[in-house]
C-alpha positions in Angstrom: 107.3 97.4 102.5 111.1 97.2 102.6 113.4 100.1 101.8 114.1 98.6 98.3 110.4 98.6 97.6 110.0 102.3 98.7 112.9 103.3 96.4 111.4 101.5 93.5 108.0 103.0 94.0 107.1 105.3 91.1 105.6 108.6 91.9 103.6 111.0 89.8 103.9 114.7 90.1 100.7 116.9 90.1 100.1 120.6 90.5 97.3 121.7 92.8 96.1 125.3 93.1 94.9 126.2 96.6 93.6 129.3 98.2 96.4 131.3 99.8 95.0 130.9 103.3 94.9 127.1 103.0 98.5 127.1 101.6 99.6 129.1 104.6 97.9 126.8 107.1 99.3 123.7 105.4 102.9 125.1 105.5 102.5 126.0 109.2 101.1 122.6 110.1 103.9 120.9 108.2 106.5 122.8 110.1 104.8 122.2 113.5 104.5 118.5 112.8 108.1 118.3 111.4 106.6 117.0 108.2 106.0 118.3 104.7 103.1 119.7 102.7 103.6 116.8 100.3 103.2 114.3 103.2 100.1 116.0 104.5 98.5 116.1 101.1 99.4 112.5 100.4 97.8 111.4 103.7 94.7 113.5 103.0 94.3 111.9 99.6 94.8 108.4 101.0 92.1 109.0 103.6 89.8 110.4 100.9 90.4 107.3 98.7 89.5 105.0 101.6 86.0 106.5 102.0 83.1 104.3 100.9 82.0 106.6 98.0 85.4 106.4 96.4 85.9 102.7 97.2 82.6 101.8 95.4 83.8 103.6 92.3 87.3 102.1 92.5 85.8 98.6 92.8 83.1 99.2 90.1 85.7 100.4 87.6 88.4 97.8 88.7 90.8 100.7 89.5 92.4 98.7 92.2 94.0 96.5 89.5 95.6 99.3 87.6 99.1 98.4 88.9 98.7 95.0 87.2 98.4 96.6 83.7 
């Protein structure tokens, strides 16, 4: 993906409520890794979506073609 494609990528904003202890751990991990909570959460969601259970649902409902709509 080129830099032009990254800039053109649309992003949705969501709000997530987490237990305070998880929030603290995420912020510390982000700082230690010189990353961001946003990047860590995105990575976690991407991994979760790659799991077989989610992939079966995505394929069954043709959710992998949503960007074509």
